[in-house]
C-alpha positions in Angstrom: 70.1 -113.9 78.7 69.6 -112.3 82.1 67.6 -114.4 84.5 66.5 -111.8 87.0 62.8 -111.6 86.7 60.0 -114.2 86.7 59.3 -113.5 83.0 62.8 -114.3 82.0 62.9 -117.4 84.1 59.7 -118.6 82.4 61.2 -117.8 79.0 64.3 -119.9 80.0 62.0 -122.8 81.1 60.2 -122.6 77.7 63.5 -122.7 75.8 64.6 -125.7 77.8 61.2 -127.5 77.4 61.2 -127.1 73.7 64.9 -127.7 73.2 65.6 -124.2 71.9 69.3 -123.5 71.5 70.5 -127.0 72.1 71.2 -127.9 68.5 68.3 -130.2 68.1 66.5 -128.0 65.7 63.6 -127.4 68.0 63.9 -123.7 67.6 61.2 -124.4 65.0 58.9 -125.5 67.9 59.3 -122.0 69.4 58.6 -120.4 66.0 55.4 -122.5 65.6 54.2 -121.7 69.1 54.7 -118.0 68.5 52.3 -118.2 65.6 49.4 -119.1 68.0 47.4 -116.8 70.2 48.3 -117.0 73.9 45.3 -119.1 74.9 46.1 -121.7 72.2 49.8 -121.8 73.3 48.7 -122.4 76.9 46.3 -125.2 75.8 49.1 -126.9 73.8 51.6 -126.5 76.6 49.1 -128.2 79.0 48.7 -131.0 76.5 52.4 -131.4 76.1 52.9 -131.4 79.9 50.5 -134.3 80.2 52.8 -136.5 78.0 55.7 -138.6 79.2 59.1 -137.3 78.2 59.3 -139.9 75.3 55.8 -139.0 74.1 56.6 -135.3 74.3 59.8 -135.8 72.3 57.9 -137.8 69.6 55.1 -135.1 69.5 57.6 -132.2 69.2 59.5 -134.0 66.5 56.3 -134.4 64.5 55.1 -130.9 65.2 58.3 -129.4 64.0 57.8 -131.1 60.6 54.6 -129.2 60.0 54.6 -126.7 57.2 52.8 -124.0 59.1 53.6 -121.2 56.6 50.3 -121.8 54.8 48.1 -122.6 57.8 45.8 -120.4 59.7 45.9 -120.5 63.5 42.9 -122.8 63.8 44.4 -125.3 61.3 47.8 -125.1 63.1 46.2 -125.7 66.5 44.1 -128.5 65.2 47.1 -130.2 63.5 49.2 -129.9 66.7 46.3 -131.3 68.8 45.9 -134.2 66.3 49.6 -135.0 66.6 49.5 -135.0 70.4 46.4 -137.2 70.4 47.9 -139.6 68.0 51.1 -139.9 70.1 49.0 -140.6 73.2 46.9 -143.2 71.3 50.0 -144.9 69.8 51.6 -145.2 73.2 48.4 -146.4 74.9 47.8 -149.0 72.2 51.5 -150.1 72.5 51.2 -150.4 76.3 48.0 -152.4 76.0 49.3 -154.8 73.4 52.6 -155.3 75.3 50.8 -156.0 78.6 48.2 -158.3 76.9 51.1 -160.3 75.4 52.6 -160.6 78.9 49.3 -161.8 80.3 48.8 -164.4 77.6 52.3 -165.8 77.8 
């Protein structure tokens, strides 16, 4: 891939962000994102950016397990948002319970 223009640089960043081409099977994430309209993709990207690297890895792992072949774009976007929210909630609950344990002990 030629990285001469801003568009190709952005494409390269997206490939890196979603793990495309590194053997992790995350090319599926790219395929899923391409099924969504641009505004939905941007919204999901923003949600993923707000996650820690571990949260993002967990979310992408779950998202790539979706069978999106029978989903409309609204269902797909809703499913992805639910996954991201659940990853955030799980991490928040884990952090709270770990710190509560440390306070009690």
